[in-house]
MINUVO-300167 format. One line per 3 residues: for each residue x, y, z of N, C-alpha, C. Coordinates in steps of 0.2 Angstrom, whole numbers. Each point is the difference from the previous one (the first is absolute). Layout:
BEGIN
X:Y:Z:X:Y:Z:X:Y:Z  ...
***
This chain:
BEGIN
504:438:452:9:0:-5:2:7:2  3:3:-1:0:6:-2:7:2:-4  2:-3:-5:3:1:-4:2:5:-3
-9:2:-3:1:6:-2:2:7:5  -3:2:3:5:5:7:5:1:0  5:-8:-1:4:0:4:7:6:-4
-4:-7:-8:4:2:-6:-2:5:1  -2:6:0:0:6:0:-1:4:3  2:-2:6:3:4:5:10:-1:-1
3:-7:-3:4:-1:-3:4:6:-5  -3:2:-3:0:2:-6:1:7:3  -4:1:4:2:8:3:4:-1:2
6:-4:4:4:2:6:6:-3:-4  -1:-1:-5:8:-5:-6:4:4:1  5:-6:2:6:8:1:4:-2:-9
6:4:2:2:3:-9:3:-3:-3  1:-6:3:6:-6:-3:-5:-3:-6  -7:-4:7:-6:-4:-5:-4:4:-4
0:7:0:-7:1:-3:6:1:-6  3:5:-3:6:-1:-2:-1:-9:-6  3:-3:6:1:-8:-4:-6:-3:-4
-8:2:2:-7:0:-2:-1:3:-5  6:9:-1:-3:1:-8:3:-1:-3  6:-1:1:5:-5:-7:-4:-5:-2
-6:-4:2:-3:-4:-1:-7:1:-4  -1:7:0:-5:4:-5:2:1:-6  -4:-1:-6:-2:-1:-6:0:8:0
1:8:-5:1:3:-1:-7:2:0  -6:-4:-2:-6:1:-1:-4:2:8  -1:-7:7:2:2:5:2:4:5
6:3:-4:3:6:4:-3:6:-3  -5:2:-5:-2:6:-1:-8:-2:1  -1:-8:4:-9:1:2:2:3:9
5:-1:3:3:-1:7:-2:8:-2  -2:4:-5:2:7:5:-2:5:-7  -8:-9:-2:-6:6:-5:-6:2:5
1:6:4:-6:3:5:2:5:-1  -6:5:-2:-3:4:1:0:3:5  -3:7:4:-6:6:4:-5:-2:-2
-2:2:-7:-5:-3:-2:-2:-3:1  2:-8:0:-3:-3:0:-3:-1:9  4:3:4:-3:-3:8:-4:5:2
-1:8:-4:-6:3:2:-6:-3:-3  2:-5:-8:-7:-3:-1:-3:-7:8  5:-1:2:0:-7:3:-4:4:7
1:4:2:-2:1:9:-6:7:-3  -5:-2:2:-7:1:1:-5:-3:3  -3:4:3:-5:-6:3:-9:3:0
0:1:-7:-7:-2:-2:-3:-5:-2  -5:1:0:-4:-8:0:3:-3:-6  1:-4:1:3:-8:-6:-7:-6:0
-4:-1:3:-6:-8:0:-7:4:7  -4:-2:-6:-6:0:1:-3:-6:9  6:-5:-2:-3:-5:2:7:-1:8
-1:5:3:9:-2:7:-3:-9:1  5:-2:4:1:-4:3:8:-3:2  -3:-3:6:9:-2:2:2:-8:1
5:-2:-3:-1:-4:-3:3:-5:5  3:2:2:4:-5:9:7:-1:0  -1:-2:3:-3:0:10:3:5:1
-6:2:4:2:4:2:-1:0:10  5:3:3:-1:-4:6:-3:8:4  -1:3:0:-3:7:4:-3:6:-4
-6:0:2:-5:5:-4:-4:2:6  2:8:3:-3:5:3:-1:4:-4  0:6:8:-1:6:-4:6:6:1
5:-4:5:7:3:-2:6:-1:-6  -1:-9:1:5:-2:-8:-6:-4:-3  8:-2:-4:-2:-6:-6:5:-6:1
0:-6:0:6:-4:-1:-2:-5:-5  6:-3:-4:-3:-5:-3:10:-2:0  -3:-6:-3:10:-4:-2:2:3:-8
4:-2:1:6:5:-4:3:-10:-3  5:2:-7:3:-7:1:0:-3:-7  9:2:-5:-4:2:-8:1:-10:-3
1:-3:5:1:-9:0:-3:-4:7  -4:2:-2:-7:-2:6:3:-12:1  -4:2:-10:-2:-7:-1:8:-3:1
2:2:-1:8:-4:0:3:-4:9  -4:3:1:3:1:10:1:-9:-1  5:-1:4:-4:-8:2:9:-4:-4
0:2:-5:7:-2:-5:7:-1:5  2:7:2:4:-1:2:2:-3:9  -12:-1:0:2:-1:10:3:-9:-3
-3:-4:-7:2:-7:-1:6:1:-1  5:2:-4:5:-2:-1:5:1:6  -2:6:6:4:-1:5:-1:-6:4
-5:1:3:-2:-8:3:1:-6:-3  -1:-2:-6:1:-4:-2:7:-4:-2  4:8:-3:7:-4:3:4:2:5
-2:4:5:4:-1:8:-2:-7:2  -7:1:0:-1:-4:6:2:-7:1  -2:-3:-5:4:-6:-5:5:-2:6
5:5:-3:7:-1:0:2:0:9  -4:9:2:1:0:9:-2:-5:4  -6:-3:-3:-1:-4:4:3:-10:0
2:-1:-6:6:-1:1:4:-1:1  5:5:3:6:-2:3:-2:3:5  -4:3:4:-3:2:5:-2:-9:4
-3:-6:-2:-2:-3:0:6:-6:3  4:1:-5:7:-6:-1:2:3:8  3:7:0:6:2:5:-5:-2:5
-8:1:2:-4:-2:4:4:-4:5  -3:-8:-7:1:-7:3:9:1:-1  6:1:-2:3:-2:4:3:1:5
-3:6:5:0:4:5:-1:-1:5  -7:-5:-3:-4:-6:6:5:-6:1  3:-1:-5:5:-6:-2:3:-2:3
3:6:1:8:1:7:-2:4:5  -4:1:1:-4:1:9:-1:-3:2  -6:-4:-2:-3:-6:5:0:-7:-6
2:-3:-4:5:-7:1:5:-3:3  -1:-3:1:3:-3:4:10:-5:-2  -2:4:-6:6:0:-4:6:5:0
1:-2:1:7:5:0:0:7:-11  1:7:2:-1:3:-4:7:-2:-8  -4:-2:-3:4:-4:-6:3:10:-4
3:0:-4:6:4:-3:-4:0:-6  -5:-1:-3:-4:-3:-7:-5:7:3  -5:1:6:-5:3:4:3:6:-2
4:2:4:3:6:1:4:5:-6  0:-6:-6:2:4:-8:-8:3:-1  -6:-6:-1:1:1:-3:-10:6:6
4:1:5:-7:5:4:5:8:-1  8:-5:1:1:10:-3:-1:3:-10  -1:-5:-3:-2:-1:-7:-8:8:-1
0:-7:5:-12:3:-2:0:7:3  6:0:6:-2:7:5:4:3:-6  5:0:-1:4:3:-7:-5:2:-5
-1:-3:-3:-5:4:-8:-6:0:4  -3:2:6:-9:1:-1:5:8:1  2:1:4:6:7:3:0:2:-6
4:-4:-6:2:3:-5:-9:6:-6  -5:-8:0:-5:2:-4:-2:7:5  -2:-1:4:-4:7:7:3:6:-3
8:1:0:6:5:0:-2:2:-9  -1:-2:-3:1:2:-10:-6:0:4  -10:-2:-1:-5:1:-2:-2:8:6
5:0:8:-1:7:3:0:5:-5  9:0:-6:1:5:-1:-1:-1:-7  -2:-3:-7:0:-1:-3:-10:3:-4
2:-5:7:-12:-4:-4:-3:4:3  1:0:8:-7:5:4:-2:5:-5  6:6:-1:-4:2:-5:-4:3:-5
-1:-7:-3:-5:-3:-4:-7:-1:4  1:-6:5:-2:-3:3:-7:5:4  3:9:2:-4:2:5:-4:4:-7
-2:-1:-6:-1:4:-4:-8:-3:-1  -2:-9:6:-6:-1:1:1:-5:6  5:2:3:-1:-4:10:5:4:2
-1:-3:6:1:5:6:4:7:1  -11:3:-3:3:6:-3:-9:2:2  -1:6:0:-8:7:-2:-3:-11:-4
-8:2:1:-3:-5:-2:-5:3:-7  2:5:-1:-4:5:-5:3:7:-1  3:4:-5:0:4:-2:-8:5:-2
0:6:6:-6:2:1:0:6:-1  -6:5:-3:-2:6:-1:-4:3:2  4:7:4:-6:1:3:-2:8:-1
-5:2:-2:-3:5:-1:-5:5:6  2:6:1:-1:2:5:-5:5:-5  -6:0:3:-3:6:-3:-1:7:4
0:-1:6:2:6:5:7:4:-3  3:-3:4:10:3:-4:1:3:-8  -5:-6:-5:-1:2:-6:8:-4:1
2:-5:3:7:-6:-2:-1:-5:-3  6:-3:-2:-1:-5:-3:4:-3:6  2:-6:0:6:-5:3:1:-9:-2
7:1:-2:2:-7:-3:6:-3:8  -5:-6:-1:3:-3:7:3:-6:-2  6:-2:-1:5:-3:-5:7:-2:8
1:-5:-3:11:-4:1:4:6:-3  2:1:6:7:5:0:4:1:-8  -1:-9:-1:3:-3:-4:-3:3:-9
-7:0:1:-6:2:-5:1:11:1  3:1:6:2:5:-4:-4:5:8  -5:-4:6:0:2:5:-9:2:-1
-1:6:6:-5:1:3:1:8:-5  -5:4:-4:3:7:-1:-9:1:-2  0:6:0:-9:6:1:3:5:-8
-8:4:-1:3:0:-8:-4:5:5  -3:7:-6:-7:4:-2:-4:-6:-1  -6:3:0:-4:-6:-4:-1:5:-7
2:6:-1:-2:3:-6:5:1:-4  5:-7:1:11:1:-2:-6:-7:-4  -4:-3:0:-3:-9:-3:1:2:-6
2:-5:-3:-1:0:-6:-3:-8:-5  -4:-2:-4:-3:-7:-2:1:-4:-6  0:-5:2:1:-4:-7:-6:-1:-4
-7:2:3:-7:-2:-1:-3:5:-3  1:3:-4:-2:10:-2:-5:-3:-6  2:-5:-8:-1:3:-5:-3:-7:-2
-6:1:-3:-4:-5:-3:5:-3:-6  3:2:-6:4:-1:-2:4:-7:3  4:0:5:4:-3:5:-5:-7:-1
-6:-2:0:0:-5:3:3:-9:-3  -2:4:-7:5:-7:-2:5:-4:1  4:6:3:7:-3:2:0:-1:10
-5:-1:2:-2:0:7:0:-3:4  -2:-6:-6:-4:-9:7:6:-2:0  -1:-2:7:3:-2:3:8:3:3
-2:5:-2:5:6:6:-5:4:8  5:0:0:-5:4:8:-2:7:1  0:5:5:0:8:-2:4:2:4
5:5:-6:4:-1:2:-1:8:3  8:2:4:0:8:4:8:4:0  0:3:-4:6:0:3:-1:10:2
7:3:3:1:4:3:9:4:-2  -2:3:-7:8:4:-2:3:7:4  6:-2:0:2:6:3:2:5:1
-5:1:-9:-1:8:0:-7:5:4  -4:-7:2:-2:2:5:-2:-2:9  3:-5:1:4:2:5:6:-1:5
5:4:-7:3:3:5:9:-6:0  -4:-6:0:5:-6:1:3:-1:-7  7:-2:0:4:-4:-5:-1:-4:-4
-8:-4:1:1:-6:-3:-6:2:0  -3:-9:-4:-8:1:-2:-1:-6:3  -6:4:3:-5:-10:9:-4:0:-8
-2:-6:3:-5:-5:-3:-5:-7:4  -4:0:2:-6:-1:1:-4:-5:-7  -1:-8:-1:-5:-3:-3:-7:-3:4
-4:-1:1:-5:4:5:-5:-9:-1  -2:-3:3:-5:-3:1:1:-7:-7  -5:-1:1:-1:-9:-6:3:1:-6
3:-3:-6:-1:1:-5:-7:2:-3  1:6:-8:-6:0:-3:-4:-5:-4  -3:0:-4:-3:-2:-5:0:4:-6
0:5:1:-3:3:-5:2:8:2  1:5:-3:4:8:1:-5:2:5  -6:-1:-2:-7:3:3:1:-2:9
2:-6:2:-1:0:6:4:3:4  7:1:-5:3:5:7:-1:8:-3  -5:1:-2:-3:7:-1:-6:1:5
1:-8:1:-8:2:2:4:2:10  4:-5:-1:6:-2:10:1:8:-2  3:4:-2:3:5:2:-5:6:0
-6:-2:-4:-3:6:0:-5:1:8  0:-8:3:-2:-1:5:6:4:8  8:0:-3:1:3:5:0:7:-1
-1:1:-6:0:11:0:-7:1:4  -4:-4:-2:-5:3:4:0:1:6  2:-7:3:-1:-1:6:7:6:2
5:3:0:4:3:4:-3:7:-3  -6:1:-6:2:8:-1:-9:2:0  -1:-7:1:-12:2:1:0:-4:7
3:-4:5:-1:-5:6:-2:-5:-2  -3:-6:6:-1:-6:-1:-8:0:-3  -6:2:2:-2:2:-2:-3:-1:-8
4:4:-4:1:-1:-9:3:-3:-1  2:-6:4:0:-9:-4:-3:-2:2  1:-7:-4:-6:-8:2:7:-1:7
-7:-4:7:8:-1:6:1:-8:-5  10:-1:-1:2:-8:0:-3:0:5  3:-11:-2:-2:-4:5:9:1:1
0:-2:7:6:0:3:5:-8:2  5:1:-1:4:-4:-1:3:-3:7  6:-4:3:1:-3:8:8:2:-2
3:2:1:7:0:3:7:-8:-1  -9:-3:4:4:-5:4:1:-5:-7  5:-8:2:3:-1:-8:-3:-6:0
-6:3:-5:-7:-5:-1:3:-3:-6  0:-6:1:-2:-6:-9:-4:3:-4  -3:2:0:-7:3:-5:1:5:-4
5:5:4:3:3:-5:9:-1:-3  2:-6:4:6:-1:-6:-3:-5:-5  -5:-2:0:-3:-10:-7:0:9:-1
-5:7:-1:-5:4:-4:5:3:-5  7:0:5:7:6:-3:-2:-2:-6  2:-7:-5:-1:-3:-3:-2:2:-6
-7:0:2:-2:0:-6:-3:9:-1  3:3:2:-2:7:-4:2:3:-2  -5:3:-5:0:2:-7:-4:-7:-6
-1:-6:5:1:-3:-9:-9:-1:1  -2:0:4:-9:1:-1:-4:3:-6  4:4:-4:-3:0:-7:4:-1:-7
4:-3:4:3:-2:-3:-4:-8:-4  1:-4:6:-1:-8:1:-10:1:-4  -1:5:3:-10:-1:-5:4:1:-6
3:4:-2:0:2:-7:3:-5:-2  3:-3:2:9:-6:-3:-7:-5:-4  7:-4:-9:-6:-8:0:2:-5:5
-4:-6:0:-4:-5:3:7:-3:1  3:-1:-3:9:-7:-2:0:6:5  3:6:-2:5:5:5:-2:-2:8
-7:1:3:-2:1:7:2:-11:2  -1:-4:-3:2:-5:1:9:0:2  3:2:-4:7:-1:4:-2:9:4
1:3:3:1:5:4:-4:-6:6  -6:-6:-2:-3:-4:8:6:-4:-1  3:-2:-4:7:-6:-1:6:5:5
2:3:0:5:4:4:-3:0:7  -6:-2:3:-1:6:6:6:-9:5  2:-2:2:6:-1:5:7:4:0
-1:5:-7:6:6:4:-2:6:2  -7:1:-2:-4:5:4:0:-4:9  -4:-3:-1:2:-1:8:9:-2:5
7:-1:-6:1:1:7:5:5:-1  -1:5:-5:0:10:-1:-3:0:9  -7:-1:-2:-6:2:3:3:-2:10
4:-7:0:0:-2:6:7:6:3  6:0:-5:6:3:2:-3:9:-1  -5:5:-2:-1:4:1:-4:0:7
-5:-7:3:-1:0:7:5:2:5  7:-5:-1:3:1:6:8:3:-1  -5:6:-4:8:6:0:-5:2:4
-7:2:-2:-2:3:5:-2:-1:10  3:-6:0:-1:-3:6:8:6:2  8:-4:-3:2:1:3:1:10:0
-5:4:-1:1:8:0:-4:1:5  2:7:2:-8:4:3:0:5:-1  -7:2:3:-3:6:0:3:5:0
2:4:-5:3:7:-2:-6:7:4  5:4:5:-2:2:4:4:8:-1  -7:4:0:2:8:-4:4:5:5
5:4:2:1:4:5:-6:1:3  1:4:7:-4:2:4:-4:8:-3  7:2:-2:-5:9:-6:-4:-1:-7
1:-5:-2:-5:-4:-3:-6:-2:0  0:-4:4:-5:-4:6:-7:4:0  6:7:5:-3:5:5:-4:4:-6
3:1:-7:-3:5:-4:-4:4:-4  -4:2:4:-7:1:-2:-2:5:6  1:-6:4:-4:0:6:-2:9:3
-4:5:6:-2:5:3:4:0:2  6:7:2:7:-2:1:6:-3:0  3:-2:-6:5:-7:-1:4:6:-6
7:-1:-2:3:4:-4:-2:-5:-3  3:5:-5:-1:-4:-8:7:-2:-3  1:-5:-3:7:-5:1:4:3:-7
6:3:-1:3:8:-3:0:-6:-8  2:1:-5:-1:-1:-6:9:-3:-1  -1:-7:-3:9:-2:0:4:5:-4
5:3:1:9:1:-2:4:-3:-1  3:3:-3:8:-1:-1:4:-4:8  -2:6:2:4:0:8:0:-7:5
-8:-2:-3:-5:-5:3:7:-9:2  1:0:-9:7:-4:0:6:-1:2  3:-7:4:7:0:-1:6:5:-4
5:2:3:3:3:-4:3:-2:-7  3:-6:0:-1:-4:-3:-3:-4:-5  -6:1:2:-4:-2:-6:-2:9:-5
-2:4:3:2:9:-2:1:-3:-5  9:-2:3:5:2:-6:-4:-5:-8  2:-5:3:-4:-3:-7:-7:4:-2
-6:0:5:-4:3:-7:3:5:-3  5:5:3:-1:6:-2:6:-1:-10  4:-2:5:5:-8:-8:-6:0:-7
-7:-3:0:-4:-2:-4:-5:4:-1  0:5:4:-6:9:-3:0:-1:-6  5:0:-6:-1:0:-5:-3:-4:-3
-3:-7:3:-4:-4:-5:-6:3:-1  -4:3:6:-8:5:-1:1:8:-3  6:2:-3:-3:4:-2:-4:1:-6
-4:6:-3:-5:1:-2:3:5:-5  -1:-1:-7:-1:3:-7:-5:7:1  3:6:0:-6:3:0:-4:1:-6
-4:3:1:-7:0:-6:-2:-8:-1  -6:0:-6:-2:-5:1:2:-3:-8  -1:-11:0:1:-2:-3:1:2:-6
0:-1:-6:2:4:-5:-3:-4:-2  -7:2:-7:-3:-7:-2:3:-5:-6  -2:-7:1:3:-3:-6:1:0:-7
4:1:-3:-1:3:-8:-1:-8:-1  -5:2:-7:-2:-5:-7:7:-3:-1  1:-7:-1:4:-2:-4:0:1:-7
3:4:-5:-3:1:-6:1:-7:-6  -4:-1:-3:3:-8:-5:2:1:-3  2:-2:-1:6:-4:-6:1:0:-7
3:6:-1:-3:-4:-8:3:-3:-6  -5:-1:-3:1:-7:-3:6:0:-8  7:-2:2:4:3:-6:0:-6:-4
-1:4:-8:-2:-7:-4:5:-2:-2  -2:-10:-2:9:-2:-2:0:1:-6  7:1:-2:4:2:-8:-1:-10:-3
***
């Protein structure tokens, strides 16, 4: 499911009316939080020093060679299948019933020995009208949500090309499209050990801030599986960093995954990040988790169906050939690569990513309240 990526892109191209309506619903504290970004924060979070002694790719990794490393992206992969279940479970029976009744009525009219009745004609027209209306409203309002996990590319991808020192994101146009950045503009969320307690169940996040890319908006990618702690995320970032900085011989060779619609990937995604939590939980809680296994089966089946109803993503030729001798280096993404209407929207929301100068001020300790004597 590409819900997080879609929502982030929609925020970047939000219309003025929609943004004003959204900001009116925010509390003063929420407004301050959206503007609480300092230049010093970005400087501290963008470095390429060693952060782990055990580089490891948690995957899924689709390609690993001398030229590039390719990893799956997606911020809510474990929830993929929910939209598929709702779409097929909602549209399927209605359309099937409508088409069955319509075809049966036509069969009676064309091949029956009896004359065509007015009732059959009315039923046929009503069924055709109902099916046409359902399909129309689905295509107009529902398709944009269905395509978050069906009738779209099977996976979001990120490719690290060490020969060109570039990073490429492969996403549908509705989620920002395909973009290219310089490796040295990449920021990571897995740098500081003190964040380990906040990272359970999270994915490794990479960010590209406008102050480094020249774009009027920030880009984001959530890599691989959910971590079971911040240490796993730092191991994965260290794996990527060493690959790009030192080469494939500096890291252990990862196990490669298939981009085919594998049912193993579909069902295993439901349990990402639960291994350590399950081992440390109490026996009564483990029994409860085992009792809800039918829900995991249903969601996993929907996940697999969504993979079957998607196609394998394909990179543009210039990115596929990047790093080969004599082949051109892909151009870095700029504002001019977007359509004029999107450019206008991106510029209108550019103030969202502005940084305050200097470093974040230290938090002042709260003064203890003096006890006033009672009279």
